[in-house]
All heavy atoms as TSV, in Angstrom:
chain	resi	resn	atom	element	x	y	z
A	1	MET	N	N	-4.036	-19.233	-34.907
A	1	MET	CA	C	-3.206	-18.880	-33.891
A	1	MET	C	C	-2.883	-20.093	-33.084
A	1	MET	O	O	-3.714	-21.011	-32.767
A	1	MET	CB	C	-3.686	-17.800	-32.966
A	1	MET	CG	C	-2.800	-17.269	-31.932
A	1	MET	SD	S	-3.448	-15.993	-30.927
A	1	MET	CE	C	-4.270	-14.883	-32.072
A	2	SER	N	N	-1.626	-20.207	-32.708
A	2	SER	CA	C	-1.141	-21.323	-31.833
A	2	SER	C	C	-1.787	-21.328	-30.474
A	2	SER	O	O	-2.248	-20.312	-29.980
A	2	SER	CB	C	0.445	-21.304	-31.756
A	2	SER	OG	O	0.783	-22.256	-30.802
A	3	LYS	N	N	-1.758	-22.445	-29.859
A	3	LYS	CA	C	-2.323	-22.533	-28.496
A	3	LYS	C	C	-1.523	-21.818	-27.459
A	3	LYS	O	O	-2.258	-21.169	-26.540
A	3	LYS	CB	C	-2.320	-24.090	-28.151
A	3	LYS	CG	C	-3.061	-24.482	-26.992
A	3	LYS	CD	C	-2.905	-25.969	-26.756
A	3	LYS	CE	C	-3.650	-26.438	-25.498
A	3	LYS	NZ	N	-3.636	-27.844	-25.262
A	4	ASN	N	N	-0.310	-21.725	-27.733
A	4	ASN	CA	C	0.533	-21.006	-26.627
A	4	ASN	C	C	0.868	-19.585	-26.907
A	4	ASN	O	O	1.668	-18.909	-26.289
A	4	ASN	CB	C	1.784	-21.812	-26.383
A	4	ASN	CG	C	1.461	-23.109	-25.806
A	4	ASN	OD1	O	0.488	-23.298	-24.972
A	4	ASN	ND2	N	2.277	-24.097	-26.123
A	5	LYS	N	N	0.256	-18.952	-28.052
A	5	LYS	CA	C	0.618	-17.627	-28.367
A	5	LYS	C	C	-0.422	-16.595	-27.951
A	5	LYS	O	O	-1.662	-16.995	-27.923
A	5	LYS	CB	C	0.925	-17.459	-29.837
A	5	LYS	CG	C	2.089	-18.100	-30.316
A	5	LYS	CD	C	2.421	-17.850	-31.698
A	5	LYS	CE	C	3.787	-18.553	-32.240
A	5	LYS	NZ	N	4.153	-18.118	-33.372
A	6	MET	N	N	-0.002	-15.343	-27.577
A	6	MET	CA	C	-0.843	-14.296	-27.132
A	6	MET	C	C	-1.262	-13.533	-28.333
A	6	MET	O	O	-0.556	-13.425	-29.376
A	6	MET	CB	C	-0.081	-13.405	-26.332
A	6	MET	CG	C	-0.323	-13.356	-24.819
A	6	MET	SD	S	0.392	-12.029	-24.059
A	6	MET	CE	C	1.551	-12.983	-23.083
A	7	PRO	N	N	-2.524	-13.056	-28.332
A	7	PRO	CA	C	-2.967	-12.198	-29.485
A	7	PRO	C	C	-2.073	-10.964	-29.486
A	7	PRO	O	O	-1.591	-10.465	-28.491
A	7	PRO	CB	C	-4.435	-11.760	-28.847
A	7	PRO	CG	C	-4.819	-12.646	-27.779
A	7	PRO	CD	C	-3.621	-13.205	-27.238
A	8	PRO	N	N	-1.933	-10.433	-30.634
A	8	PRO	CA	C	-0.980	-9.279	-30.765
A	8	PRO	C	C	-1.109	-8.063	-30.028
A	8	PRO	O	O	-0.509	-7.351	-29.523
A	8	PRO	CB	C	-1.029	-8.994	-32.371
A	8	PRO	CG	C	-1.716	-10.070	-33.061
A	8	PRO	CD	C	-2.487	-10.839	-31.961
A	9	GLN	N	N	-2.618	-7.728	-29.891
A	9	GLN	CA	C	-2.956	-6.593	-29.054
A	9	GLN	C	C	-2.577	-6.765	-27.560
A	9	GLN	O	O	-2.028	-5.810	-27.043
A	9	GLN	CB	C	-4.459	-6.330	-29.166
A	9	GLN	CG	C	-4.945	-6.103	-30.490
A	9	GLN	CD	C	-5.369	-7.295	-31.270
A	9	GLN	OE1	O	-5.228	-8.532	-30.790
A	9	GLN	NE2	N	-5.839	-7.225	-32.523
A	10	LEU	N	N	-2.826	-7.921	-27.109
A	10	LEU	CA	C	-2.457	-8.175	-25.724
A	10	LEU	C	C	-0.920	-8.198	-25.536
A	10	LEU	O	O	-0.425	-7.667	-24.588
A	10	LEU	CB	C	-2.975	-9.546	-25.338
A	10	LEU	CG	C	-2.964	-9.878	-23.852
A	10	LEU	CD1	C	-3.715	-8.846	-22.952
A	10	LEU	CD2	C	-3.566	-11.216	-23.546
A	11	LEU	N	N	-0.216	-8.686	-26.469
A	11	LEU	CA	C	1.254	-8.736	-26.401
A	11	LEU	C	C	1.830	-7.240	-26.358
A	11	LEU	O	O	2.722	-6.988	-25.629
A	11	LEU	CB	C	1.841	-9.503	-27.543
A	11	LEU	CG	C	3.362	-9.786	-27.637
A	11	LEU	CD1	C	3.837	-10.528	-26.379
A	11	LEU	CD2	C	3.802	-10.450	-28.872
A	12	GLU	N	N	1.310	-6.488	-27.244
A	12	GLU	CA	C	1.705	-5.064	-27.233
A	12	GLU	C	C	1.420	-4.284	-25.870
A	12	GLU	O	O	2.246	-3.569	-25.351
A	12	GLU	CB	C	0.973	-4.299	-28.350
A	12	GLU	CG	C	1.466	-4.770	-29.846
A	12	GLU	CD	C	0.638	-3.954	-30.820
A	12	GLU	OE1	O	0.179	-2.904	-30.593
A	12	GLU	OE2	O	0.506	-4.594	-31.906
A	13	HIS	N	N	0.213	-4.697	-25.435
A	13	HIS	CA	C	-0.032	-4.050	-24.119
A	13	HIS	C	C	1.015	-4.360	-23.002
A	13	HIS	O	O	1.515	-3.518	-22.268
A	13	HIS	CB	C	-1.463	-4.533	-23.719
A	13	HIS	CG	C	-1.750	-4.201	-22.209
A	13	HIS	ND1	N	-2.116	-2.921	-21.878
A	13	HIS	CD2	C	-1.744	-4.957	-21.067
A	13	HIS	CE1	C	-2.360	-2.872	-20.609
A	13	HIS	NE2	N	-2.237	-4.157	-20.074
A	14	PHE	N	N	1.369	-5.690	-22.935
A	14	PHE	CA	C	2.237	-5.989	-21.951
A	14	PHE	C	C	3.776	-5.524	-22.194
A	14	PHE	O	O	4.522	-5.292	-21.275
A	14	PHE	CB	C	2.284	-7.553	-21.832
A	14	PHE	CG	C	1.158	-8.120	-21.030
A	14	PHE	CD1	C	0.130	-8.873	-21.628
A	14	PHE	CD2	C	0.914	-7.780	-19.666
A	14	PHE	CE1	C	-0.965	-9.337	-20.972
A	14	PHE	CE2	C	-0.170	-8.238	-19.010
A	14	PHE	CZ	C	-1.092	-9.061	-19.630
A	15	LYS	N	N	4.032	-5.432	-23.488
A	15	LYS	CA	C	5.434	-4.944	-23.793
A	15	LYS	C	C	5.522	-3.416	-23.334
A	15	LYS	O	O	6.543	-3.026	-22.826
A	15	LYS	CB	C	5.605	-5.065	-25.317
A	15	LYS	CG	C	5.985	-6.491	-25.747
A	15	LYS	CD	C	6.381	-6.502	-27.216
A	15	LYS	CE	C	6.831	-7.824	-27.766
A	15	LYS	NZ	N	7.041	-7.854	-29.135
A	16	LYS	N	N	4.352	-2.571	-23.568
A	16	LYS	CA	C	4.352	-1.178	-23.146
A	16	LYS	C	C	4.481	-1.187	-21.645
A	16	LYS	O	O	5.189	-0.343	-21.137
A	16	LYS	CB	C	3.136	-0.532	-23.676
A	16	LYS	CG	C	3.115	-0.312	-25.147
A	16	LYS	CD	C	1.862	0.376	-25.630
A	16	LYS	CE	C	1.723	0.526	-27.021
A	16	LYS	NZ	N	0.465	1.092	-27.560
A	17	LYS	N	N	3.763	-1.972	-21.007
A	17	LYS	CA	C	3.794	-2.024	-19.611
A	17	LYS	C	C	4.988	-2.363	-19.005
A	17	LYS	O	O	5.514	-1.735	-18.029
A	17	LYS	CB	C	2.636	-3.031	-19.109
A	17	LYS	CG	C	2.333	-2.910	-17.638
A	17	LYS	CD	C	1.184	-3.757	-17.211
A	17	LYS	CE	C	0.709	-3.680	-15.775
A	17	LYS	NZ	N	-0.292	-4.475	-15.628
A	18	ALA	N	N	5.787	-3.303	-19.544
A	18	ALA	CA	C	7.079	-3.758	-19.101
A	18	ALA	C	C	8.090	-2.663	-19.463
A	18	ALA	O	O	9.055	-2.354	-18.673
A	18	ALA	CB	C	7.464	-4.946	-19.784
A	19	ALA	N	N	7.981	-1.967	-20.581
A	19	ALA	CA	C	8.865	-0.878	-20.922
A	19	ALA	C	C	8.811	0.208	-19.867
A	19	ALA	O	O	9.796	0.890	-19.577
A	19	ALA	CB	C	8.587	-0.465	-22.355
A	20	GLY	N	N	7.587	0.445	-19.339
A	20	GLY	CA	C	7.467	1.619	-18.392
A	20	GLY	C	C	8.045	1.343	-17.114
A	20	GLY	O	O	8.398	2.182	-16.271
A	21	LYS	N	N	8.204	0.039	-16.729
A	21	LYS	CA	C	8.619	-0.403	-15.439
A	21	LYS	C	C	10.295	-0.619	-15.367
A	21	LYS	O	O	10.781	-0.845	-14.288
A	21	LYS	CB	C	8.097	-1.756	-15.030
A	21	LYS	CG	C	6.525	-1.569	-14.668
A	21	LYS	CD	C	6.084	-2.935	-14.080
A	21	LYS	CE	C	4.685	-2.827	-13.626
A	21	LYS	NZ	N	4.121	-3.970	-13.132
A	22	GLU	N	N	10.823	-0.468	-16.481
A	22	GLU	CA	C	12.300	-0.719	-16.467
A	22	GLU	C	C	13.128	0.153	-15.844
A	22	GLU	O	O	14.168	-0.101	-15.268
A	22	GLU	CB	C	12.812	-0.837	-17.971
A	22	GLU	CG	C	12.352	-2.190	-18.592
A	22	GLU	CD	C	12.819	-2.173	-20.040
A	22	GLU	OE1	O	13.507	-1.208	-20.556
A	22	GLU	OE2	O	12.471	-3.159	-20.757
A	23	GLY	N	N	12.724	1.523	-15.760
A	23	GLY	CA	C	13.459	2.603	-15.063
A	23	GLY	C	C	13.548	2.367	-13.660
A	23	GLY	O	O	12.709	1.905	-12.939
A	24	LYS	N	N	14.590	3.026	-12.997
A	24	LYS	CA	C	14.786	2.927	-11.592
A	24	LYS	C	C	13.790	3.880	-10.932
A	24	LYS	O	O	13.477	3.800	-9.627
A	24	LYS	CB	C	16.205	3.332	-11.092
A	24	LYS	CG	C	17.180	2.233	-11.457
A	24	LYS	CD	C	18.546	2.539	-10.874
A	24	LYS	CE	C	19.554	1.488	-11.222
A	24	LYS	NZ	N	20.875	1.815	-10.600
A	25	GLU	N	N	13.278	4.803	-11.781
A	25	GLU	CA	C	12.343	5.811	-11.050
A	25	GLU	C	C	11.214	5.226	-10.571
A	25	GLU	O	O	10.619	5.538	-9.523
A	25	GLU	CB	C	12.008	6.854	-12.164
A	25	GLU	CG	C	13.148	7.687	-12.658
A	25	GLU	CD	C	12.758	8.609	-13.856
A	25	GLU	OE1	O	11.476	8.702	-14.202
A	25	GLU	OE2	O	13.646	9.298	-14.348
A	26	SER	N	N	10.712	4.147	-11.240
A	26	SER	CA	C	9.401	3.547	-10.735
A	26	SER	C	C	9.740	2.751	-9.376
A	26	SER	O	O	8.880	2.630	-8.595
A	26	SER	CB	C	8.898	2.532	-11.720
A	26	SER	OG	O	9.879	1.514	-12.043
A	27	ASP	N	N	11.040	2.159	-9.285
A	27	ASP	CA	C	11.396	1.456	-8.131
A	27	ASP	C	C	11.489	2.488	-6.966
A	27	ASP	O	O	10.974	2.226	-5.846
A	27	ASP	CB	C	12.719	0.751	-8.228
A	27	ASP	CG	C	12.585	-0.384	-9.212
A	27	ASP	OD1	O	11.502	-0.806	-9.421
A	27	ASP	OD2	O	13.660	-0.706	-9.801
A	28	GLU	N	N	12.064	3.629	-7.300
A	28	GLU	CA	C	12.140	4.616	-6.184
A	28	GLU	C	C	10.798	5.130	-5.669
A	28	GLU	O	O	10.576	5.246	-4.572
A	28	GLU	CB	C	12.970	5.788	-6.671
A	28	GLU	CG	C	14.438	5.350	-6.785
A	28	GLU	CD	C	15.333	6.510	-7.393
A	28	GLU	OE1	O	14.761	7.687	-7.546
A	28	GLU	OE2	O	16.457	6.184	-7.725
A	29	SER	N	N	9.994	5.285	-6.720
A	29	SER	CA	C	8.549	5.721	-6.369
A	29	SER	C	C	7.820	4.691	-5.591
A	29	SER	O	O	7.110	5.139	-4.571
A	29	SER	CB	C	7.729	6.224	-7.515
A	29	SER	OG	O	7.491	5.075	-8.487
A	30	ASP	N	N	7.975	3.486	-5.853
A	30	ASP	CA	C	7.381	2.434	-5.113
A	30	ASP	C	C	7.932	2.504	-3.628
A	30	ASP	O	O	7.086	2.217	-2.723
A	30	ASP	CB	C	7.716	1.034	-5.763
A	30	ASP	CG	C	7.004	0.844	-7.011
A	30	ASP	OD1	O	5.971	1.569	-7.268
A	30	ASP	OD2	O	7.296	-0.144	-7.735
A	31	ASP	N	N	9.199	2.531	-3.512
A	31	ASP	CA	C	9.843	2.693	-2.167
A	31	ASP	C	C	9.240	3.904	-1.370
A	31	ASP	O	O	8.843	3.633	-0.218
A	31	ASP	CB	C	11.373	2.700	-2.241
A	31	ASP	CG	C	11.942	1.426	-2.642
A	31	ASP	OD1	O	11.287	0.265	-2.578
A	31	ASP	OD2	O	13.138	1.457	-3.170
A	32	SER	N	N	9.198	4.893	-1.994
A	32	SER	CA	C	8.750	6.139	-1.277
A	32	SER	C	C	7.283	5.972	-1.004
A	32	SER	O	O	6.893	6.410	-0.006
A	32	SER	CB	C	8.922	7.407	-2.088
A	32	SER	OG	O	8.169	7.309	-3.298
A	33	ARG	N	N	6.505	5.374	-1.816
A	33	ARG	CA	C	5.120	5.111	-1.618
A	33	ARG	C	C	4.972	4.158	-0.363
A	33	ARG	O	O	4.093	4.384	0.454
A	33	ARG	CB	C	4.339	4.483	-2.766
A	33	ARG	CG	C	4.169	5.503	-3.927
A	33	ARG	CD	C	3.399	4.867	-5.041
A	33	ARG	NE	N	3.383	5.631	-6.210
A	33	ARG	CZ	C	3.212	5.202	-7.481
A	33	ARG	NH1	N	2.916	3.893	-7.605
A	33	ARG	NH2	N	3.324	5.936	-8.535
A	34	ARG	N	N	5.740	3.174	-0.360
A	34	ARG	CA	C	5.730	2.250	0.767
A	34	ARG	C	C	5.981	2.848	2.142
A	34	ARG	O	O	5.448	2.636	3.061
A	34	ARG	CB	C	6.644	1.121	0.616
A	34	ARG	CG	C	6.021	-0.185	0.008
A	34	ARG	CD	C	6.945	-1.347	-0.086
A	34	ARG	NE	N	6.631	-1.991	-1.272
A	34	ARG	CZ	C	7.428	-2.114	-2.216
A	34	ARG	NH1	N	8.595	-1.519	-2.241
A	34	ARG	NH2	N	7.134	-2.711	-3.370
A	35	LYS	N	N	7.091	3.735	2.067
A	35	LYS	CA	C	7.460	4.476	3.247
A	35	LYS	C	C	6.433	5.387	3.785
A	35	LYS	O	O	6.072	5.463	4.964
A	35	LYS	CB	C	8.778	5.257	2.970
A	35	LYS	CG	C	9.950	4.429	2.927
A	35	LYS	CD	C	11.213	5.149	2.610
A	35	LYS	CE	C	12.411	4.388	2.315
A	35	LYS	NZ	N	13.587	5.136	2.017
A	36	GLU	N	N	5.726	6.122	2.815
A	36	GLU	CA	C	4.667	6.938	3.244
A	36	GLU	C	C	3.477	6.172	3.759
A	36	GLU	O	O	2.894	6.620	4.715
A	36	GLU	CB	C	4.107	7.724	2.030
A	36	GLU	CG	C	5.108	8.772	1.495
A	36	GLU	CD	C	4.614	9.484	0.306
A	36	GLU	OE1	O	3.395	9.578	-0.009
A	36	GLU	OE2	O	5.558	10.173	-0.388
A	37	ALA	N	N	3.164	4.961	3.185
A	37	ALA	CA	C	2.015	4.024	3.627
A	37	ALA	C	C	2.351	3.572	5.092
A	37	ALA	O	O	1.470	3.577	6.019
A	37	ALA	CB	C	1.849	3.024	2.743
A	38	VAL	N	N	3.601	3.304	5.344
A	38	VAL	CA	C	4.076	2.739	6.599
A	38	VAL	C	C	3.828	3.945	7.743
A	38	VAL	O	O	3.347	3.675	8.797
A	38	VAL	CB	C	5.516	2.255	6.645
A	38	VAL	CG1	C	6.024	2.009	7.998
A	38	VAL	CG2	C	5.482	0.960	5.767
A	39	LYS	N	N	4.239	5.092	7.289
A	39	LYS	CA	C	4.281	6.245	8.226
A	39	LYS	C	C	2.799	6.433	8.522
A	39	LYS	O	O	2.398	6.676	9.789
A	39	LYS	CB	C	4.776	7.492	7.599
A	39	LYS	CG	C	6.269	7.475	7.599
A	39	LYS	CD	C	6.886	8.780	7.029
A	39	LYS	CE	C	8.366	8.710	6.850
A	39	LYS	NZ	N	8.869	9.960	6.219
A	40	LYS	N	N	1.844	6.520	7.504
A	40	LYS	CA	C	0.446	6.779	7.706
A	40	LYS	C	C	-0.141	5.774	8.672
A	40	LYS	O	O	-0.921	5.998	9.539
A	40	LYS	CB	C	-0.342	6.714	6.424
A	40	LYS	CG	C	-0.384	7.956	5.685
A	40	LYS	CD	C	-1.318	7.755	4.526
A	40	LYS	CE	C	-1.580	9.165	3.843
A	40	LYS	NZ	N	-2.385	8.935	2.578
A	41	ALA	N	N	0.231	4.355	8.415
A	41	ALA	CA	C	-0.345	3.392	9.129
A	41	ALA	C	C	0.124	3.473	10.651
A	41	ALA	O	O	-0.594	3.230	11.612
A	41	ALA	CB	C	0.037	2.030	8.549
A	42	ARG	N	N	1.413	3.877	10.905
A	42	ARG	CA	C	2.022	3.922	12.150
A	42	ARG	C	C	1.174	5.026	12.879
A	42	ARG	O	O	0.732	4.932	14.125
A	42	ARG	CB	C	3.465	4.275	12.130
A	42	ARG	CG	C	4.091	4.216	13.502
A	42	ARG	CD	C	5.530	4.400	13.321
A	42	ARG	NE	N	6.097	3.140	12.825
A	42	ARG	CZ	C	7.114	3.067	11.892
A	42	ARG	NH1	N	7.615	4.047	11.421
A	42	ARG	NH2	N	7.539	1.804	11.553
A	43	VAL	N	N	0.952	6.243	12.302
A	43	VAL	CA	C	0.315	7.281	12.911
A	43	VAL	C	C	-1.221	6.941	13.285
A	43	VAL	O	O	-1.558	7.151	14.352
A	43	VAL	CB	C	0.156	8.643	12.008
A	43	VAL	CG1	C	-0.697	9.575	12.459
A	43	VAL	CG2	C	1.673	9.154	11.787
A	44	ARG	N	N	-1.934	6.259	12.353
A	44	ARG	CA	C	-3.160	5.787	12.672
A	44	ARG	C	C	-3.150	4.808	13.862
A	44	ARG	O	O	-4.162	4.799	14.620
A	44	ARG	CB	C	-3.779	5.002	11.397
A	44	ARG	CG	C	-4.163	6.050	10.304
A	44	ARG	CD	C	-4.818	5.289	9.133
A	44	ARG	NE	N	-5.041	6.277	8.078
A	44	ARG	CZ	C	-5.368	5.835	6.812
A	44	ARG	NH1	N	-5.391	4.531	6.541
A	44	ARG	NH2	N	-5.516	6.737	5.901
A	45	MET	N	N	-2.212	3.881	13.893
A	45	MET	CA	C	-2.242	2.919	15.045
A	45	MET	C	C	-1.964	3.698	16.383
A	45	MET	O	O	-2.572	3.281	17.461
A	45	MET	CB	C	-1.132	1.823	14.770
A	45	MET	CG	C	-1.570	0.845	13.713
A	45	MET	SD	S	-0.323	-0.336	13.356
A	45	MET	CE	C	-0.338	-1.200	14.871
A	46	GLU	N	N	-1.053	4.657	16.329
A	46	GLU	CA	C	-0.791	5.385	17.524
A	46	GLU	C	C	-2.069	6.136	18.096
A	46	GLU	O	O	-2.383	6.235	19.180
A	46	GLU	CB	C	0.350	6.383	17.290
A	46	GLU	CG	C	1.749	5.729	17.274
A	46	GLU	CD	C	2.848	6.584	16.848
A	46	GLU	OE1	O	2.532	7.861	16.682
A	46	GLU	OE2	O	4.001	6.139	16.770
A	47	GLU	N	N	-2.694	6.801	17.056
A	47	GLU	CA	C	-4.027	7.542	17.376
A	47	GLU	C	C	-5.104	6.557	17.958
A	47	GLU	O	O	-5.676	6.844	18.873
A	47	GLU	CB	C	-4.448	8.293	16.175
A	47	GLU	CG	C	-3.699	9.391	15.766
A	47	GLU	CD	C	-4.187	10.111	14.465
A	47	GLU	OE1	O	-5.206	9.563	13.877
A	47	GLU	OE2	O	-3.657	11.095	14.059
A	48	LYS	N	N	-5.152	5.364	17.230
A	48	LYS	CA	C	-6.142	4.382	17.782
A	48	LYS	C	C	-5.755	3.989	19.171
A	48	LYS	O	O	-6.645	3.827	19.972
A	48	LYS	CB	C	-6.137	3.276	16.753
A	48	LYS	CG	C	-7.208	2.311	17.035
A	48	LYS	CD	C	-7.322	1.187	15.917
A	48	LYS	CE	C	-8.338	0.277	16.157
A	48	LYS	NZ	N	-8.524	-0.740	15.211
A	49	SER	N	N	-4.509	3.749	19.422
A	49	SER	CA	C	-4.201	3.268	20.751
A	49	SER	C	C	-4.334	4.328	21.789
A	49	SER	O	O	-4.701	4.098	22.927
A	49	SER	CB	C	-2.657	2.766	20.804
A	49	SER	OG	O	-1.856	3.875	20.600
A	50	ARG	N	N	-4.062	5.604	21.410
A	50	ARG	CA	C	-4.345	6.640	22.362
A	50	ARG	C	C	-5.806	6.878	22.658
A	50	ARG	O	O	-6.239	6.954	23.770
A	50	ARG	CB	C	-3.812	7.990	21.757
A	50	ARG	CG	C	-2.429	8.122	21.803
A	50	ARG	CD	C	-1.963	9.439	21.193
A	50	ARG	NE	N	-0.532	9.472	20.886
A	50	ARG	CZ	C	-0.197	10.214	19.931
A	50	ARG	NH1	N	-0.777	11.045	19.208
A	50	ARG	NH2	N	1.258	10.152	19.730
A	51	SER	N	N	-6.721	6.624	21.643
A	51	SER	CA	C	-8.191	6.745	21.909
A	51	SER	C	C	-8.607	5.617	22.691
A	51	SER	O	O	-9.440	5.659	23.567
A	51	SER	CB	C	-8.860	6.833	20.657
A	51	SER	OG	O	-8.757	5.691	19.862
A	52	ASN	N	N	-8.028	4.386	22.575
A	52	ASN	CA	C	-8.474	3.242	23.318
A	52	ASN	C	C	-8.117	3.429	24.721
A	52	ASN	O	O	-8.772	2.958	25.686
A	52	ASN	CB	C	-7.881	1.974	22.611
A	52	ASN	CG	C	-8.609	1.607	21.375
A	52	ASN	OD1	O	-9.725	1.990	21.206
A	52	ASN	ND2	N	-8.014	0.719	20.708
A	53	TYR	N	N	-6.835	4.088	24.986
A	53	TYR	CA	C	-6.350	4.276	26.301
A	53	TYR	C	C	-7.253	5.208	27.100
A	53	TYR	O	O	-7.573	5.065	28.152
A	53	TYR	CB	C	-4.821	4.793	26.273
A	53	TYR	CG	C	-4.344	5.112	27.679
A	53	TYR	CD1	C	-4.035	4.140	28.544
A	53	TYR	CD2	C	-4.271	6.391	28.010
A	53	TYR	CE1	C	-3.462	4.458	29.660
A	53	TYR	CE2	C	-3.835	6.768	29.321
A	53	TYR	CZ	C	-3.363	5.701	30.131
A	53	TYR	OH	O	-2.877	6.030	31.401
A	54	GLY	N	N	-7.714	6.247	26.357
A	54	GLY	CA	C	-8.609	7.183	26.943
A	54	GLY	C	C	-9.929	6.668	27.278
A	54	GLY	O	O	-10.568	6.759	28.469
A	55	LYS	N	N	-10.473	5.694	26.484
A	55	LYS	CA	C	-11.754	4.969	26.787
A	55	LYS	C	C	-11.545	4.023	28.013
A	55	LYS	O	O	-12.447	3.977	28.847
A	55	LYS	CB	C	-12.122	4.165	25.470
A	55	LYS	CG	C	-12.684	5.066	24.381
A	55	LYS	CD	C	-13.016	4.230	23.191
A	55	LYS	CE	C	-13.431	5.157	22.021
A	55	LYS	NZ	N	-13.590	4.373	20.777
A	56	GLN	N	N	-10.440	3.245	28.001
A	56	GLN	CA	C	-10.211	2.424	29.048
A	56	GLN	C	C	-10.124	3.087	30.496
A	56	GLN	O	O	-10.621	2.770	31.415
A	56	GLN	CB	C	-8.961	1.587	28.861
A	56	GLN	CG	C	-9.064	0.624	27.809
A	56	GLN	CD	C	-7.769	-0.033	27.427
A	56	GLN	OE1	O	-6.672	0.252	27.978
A	56	GLN	NE2	N	-7.851	-0.990	26.601
A	57	LYS	N	N	-9.445	4.292	30.401
A	57	LYS	CA	C	-9.227	5.183	31.603
A	57	LYS	C	C	-10.596	5.605	32.105
A	57	LYS	O	O	-10.888	5.627	33.182
A	57	LYS	CB	C	-8.418	6.368	31.279
A	57	LYS	CG	C	-7.899	7.122	32.446
A	57	LYS	CD	C	-6.819	8.111	32.034
A	57	LYS	CE	C	-6.391	8.818	33.267
A	57	LYS	NZ	N	-5.389	9.885	32.888
A	58	GLU	N	N	-11.504	6.124	31.087
A	58	GLU	CA	C	-12.813	6.637	31.446
A	58	GLU	C	C	-13.597	5.514	32.054
A	58	GLU	O	O	-14.388	5.713	32.984
A	58	GLU	CB	C	-13.384	7.268	30.237
A	58	GLU	CG	C	-12.868	8.550	29.809
A	58	GLU	CD	C	-13.606	9.056	28.524
A	58	GLU	OE1	O	-14.540	8.426	27.978
A	58	GLU	OE2	O	-12.954	10.043	27.920
A	59	ALA	N	N	-13.515	4.342	31.482
A	59	ALA	CA	C	-14.418	3.233	31.862
A	59	ALA	C	C	-13.917	2.843	33.289
A	59	ALA	O	O	-14.808	2.425	34.091
A	59	ALA	CB	C	-14.205	2.073	30.890
A	60	GLY	N	N	-12.675	2.861	33.545
A	60	GLY	CA	C	-12.151	2.441	34.837
A	60	GLY	C	C	-12.582	3.528	35.927
A	60	GLY	O	O	-12.885	3.215	37.030
A	61	GLN	N	N	-12.747	4.793	35.536
A	61	GLN	CA	C	-13.158	5.854	36.513
A	61	GLN	C	C	-14.692	5.682	36.880
A	61	GLN	O	O	-15.097	6.031	37.955
A	61	GLN	CB	C	-12.948	7.202	36.070
A	61	GLN	CG	C	-11.400	7.512	35.950
A	61	GLN	CD	C	-11.184	8.862	35.237
A	61	GLN	OE1	O	-12.061	9.453	34.819
A	61	GLN	NE2	N	-9.832	9.225	35.327
A	62	GLU	N	N	-15.496	5.170	35.926
A	62	GLU	CA	C	-16.944	5.222	36.087
A	62	GLU	C	C	-17.312	3.956	37.064
A	62	GLU	O	O	-18.356	4.029	37.593
A	62	GLU	CB	C	-17.627	5.019	34.714
A	62	GLU	CG	C	-17.498	6.246	33.873
A	62	GLU	CD	C	-18.153	6.084	32.645
A	62	GLU	OE1	O	-18.637	5.058	32.276
A	62	GLU	OE2	O	-18.066	7.096	31.769
A	63	ARG	N	N	-16.407	3.018	37.068
A	63	ARG	CA	C	-16.825	1.804	37.821
A	63	ARG	C	C	-16.510	2.037	39.400
A	63	ARG	O	O	-15.535	2.881	39.665
A	63	ARG	CB	C	-15.908	0.707	37.453
A	63	ARG	CG	C	-16.303	0.078	36.153
A	63	ARG	CD	C	-15.486	-1.094	35.800
A	63	ARG	NE	N	-15.760	-1.562	34.424
A	63	ARG	CZ	C	-15.049	-2.521	33.803
A	63	ARG	NH1	N	-14.044	-2.977	34.375
A	63	ARG	NH2	N	-15.383	-2.785	32.669
A	64	PRO	N	N	-17.294	1.587	40.289
A	64	PRO	CA	C	-17.154	1.795	41.661
A	64	PRO	C	C	-15.972	1.094	42.225
A	64	PRO	O	O	-15.447	0.202	41.767
A	64	PRO	CB	C	-18.367	1.293	42.260
A	64	PRO	CG	C	-19.140	0.512	41.341
A	64	PRO	CD	C	-18.545	0.848	39.979
């Protein structure tokens, strides 16, 4: 086998993988996954900021 050639099994694997990615469906699913992940992250950040605000408020009330 040449220095720059892939083994046939590995080449077949990558060809199958590339064939599966050609459709637009995978792009749309990637976009929808990203949007869902952004929404989840935004909700988590809002919840975290709310809980931190409550902690700060409580801490401020306890001090003289």
